[in-house]
C-alpha positions as CSV (number, residue, x, y, z in Angstrom):
1,X,0.0,0.0,0.0
2,X,2.7,2.5,1.0
3,X,4.7,1.8,-2.1
4,X,1.8,2.4,-4.4
5,X,1.0,5.7,-2.7
6,X,4.7,6.7,-3.2
7,X,4.7,5.7,-6.8
8,X,1.4,7.6,-7.4
9,X,2.9,10.7,-5.8
10,X,6.0,10.5,-8.0
11,X,3.9,10.1,-11.1
12,X,1.7,13.1,-10.3
13,X,4.6,15.2,-9.3
14,X,6.5,14.4,-12.5
15,X,3.4,15.2,-14.6
16,X,3.1,18.6,-12.8
17,X,6.8,19.4,-13.5
18,X,6.4,18.6,-17.2
19,X,3.2,20.6,-17.5
20,X,4.7,23.6,-15.7
21,X,7.8,23.5,-17.8
22,X,6.1,23.1,-21.2
23,X,2.7,24.7,-20.9
24,X,3.7,27.3,-23.5
25,X,2.4,30.3,-21.4
26,X,5.7,31.5,-20.0
27,X,7.1,34.7,-21.5
28,X,10.7,35.2,-22.3
29,X,12.1,38.5,-21.0
30,X,15.7,39.7,-21.4
31,X,17.4,43.1,-20.9
32,X,20.8,44.3,-21.9
33,X,22.8,47.5,-21.3
34,X,23.6,49.4,-24.5
35,X,25.4,52.4,-23.0
36,X,25.1,55.5,-20.9
37,X,26.0,59.2,-21.1
38,X,26.7,61.4,-18.1
39,X,25.0,64.6,-19.2
40,X,25.8,66.6,-16.1
41,X,26.9,66.3,-12.4
42,X,23.2,65.6,-11.6
43,X,22.0,63.5,-14.6
44,X,22.8,60.5,-16.7
45,X,21.0,58.9,-19.7
46,X,20.9,55.1,-19.8
47,X,20.3,53.2,-23.1
48,X,19.2,49.6,-22.9
49,X,17.4,46.9,-25.0
50,X,14.5,44.9,-23.8
51,X,13.4,41.7,-25.5
52,X,10.0,40.4,-24.6
53,X,7.1,38.7,-26.3
54,X,5.2,41.0,-28.7
55,X,2.3,42.7,-27.1
56,X,3.8,42.4,-23.6
57,X,4.3,45.5,-21.4
58,X,7.4,45.5,-19.3
59,X,8.6,47.4,-16.2
60,X,12.3,48.0,-15.6
61,X,14.4,49.5,-12.8
62,X,17.2,51.7,-14.2
63,X,20.0,52.9,-12.0
64,X,23.1,55.2,-11.9
65,X,26.1,54.5,-9.7
66,X,29.0,56.7,-8.5
67,X,32.7,55.6,-8.5
68,X,32.2,53.7,-5.2
69,X,29.4,51.7,-6.8
70,X,26.7,53.4,-4.6
71,X,23.4,54.0,-6.3
72,X,23.0,57.7,-6.9
73,X,20.0,57.6,-9.2
74,X,17.1,55.2,-9.6
75,X,13.9,55.0,-11.6
76,X,11.2,52.5,-12.4
77,X,10.0,52.8,-16.0
78,X,6.8,51.4,-17.4
79,X,7.4,50.3,-21.0
80,X,4.4,49.9,-23.2
81,X,3.6,46.7,-25.2
82,X,5.4,46.7,-28.6
83,X,4.8,45.0,-31.9
84,X,8.6,44.3,-32.0
85,X,10.2,41.7,-29.9
86,X,13.3,43.8,-29.1
87,X,13.2,47.5,-28.5
88,X,16.0,49.9,-27.4
89,X,15.0,52.6,-24.9
90,X,16.8,55.7,-23.4
91,X,15.9,56.8,-19.9
92,X,17.1,60.0,-18.2
93,X,17.9,59.8,-14.5
94,X,18.4,62.6,-12.0
95,X,21.3,61.8,-9.7
96,X,22.2,62.9,-6.2
97,X,25.8,63.4,-7.3
98,X,27.9,62.8,-10.4
99,X,27.4,59.3,-11.8
100,X,30.1,57.3,-13.5
101,X,27.8,54.7,-15.0
102,X,24.2,54.0,-15.8
103,X,22.7,50.5,-16.2
104,X,19.6,48.5,-16.2
105,X,19.1,46.8,-12.8
106,X,16.4,44.4,-13.9
107,X,13.1,44.1,-15.8
108,X,9.9,42.2,-15.0
109,X,6.4,41.6,-16.4
110,X,3.9,43.7,-14.5
């Protein structure tokens, strides 16, 4: 009796894993830094590419850092759905002090 319950559990669990992995509803989302430009002691522009399924809106956190790697600027941007899979964006950030870099922190599906 105990062995049959264990086998049934393993079969159900394996079926769930396969279903969850291959149900076809998961979206692919990638982001990549393209570049940045420090425009003043208090501002930086960050350029990045977001790749997502067409018609999918995306939210991203963009940050600026100083020479000590401290975050000196941060913004959450709401990117509208696009008919293109990959789109390059530029976001302007106000900073609390001079930044030495700007980058995409991460993106997610809202």
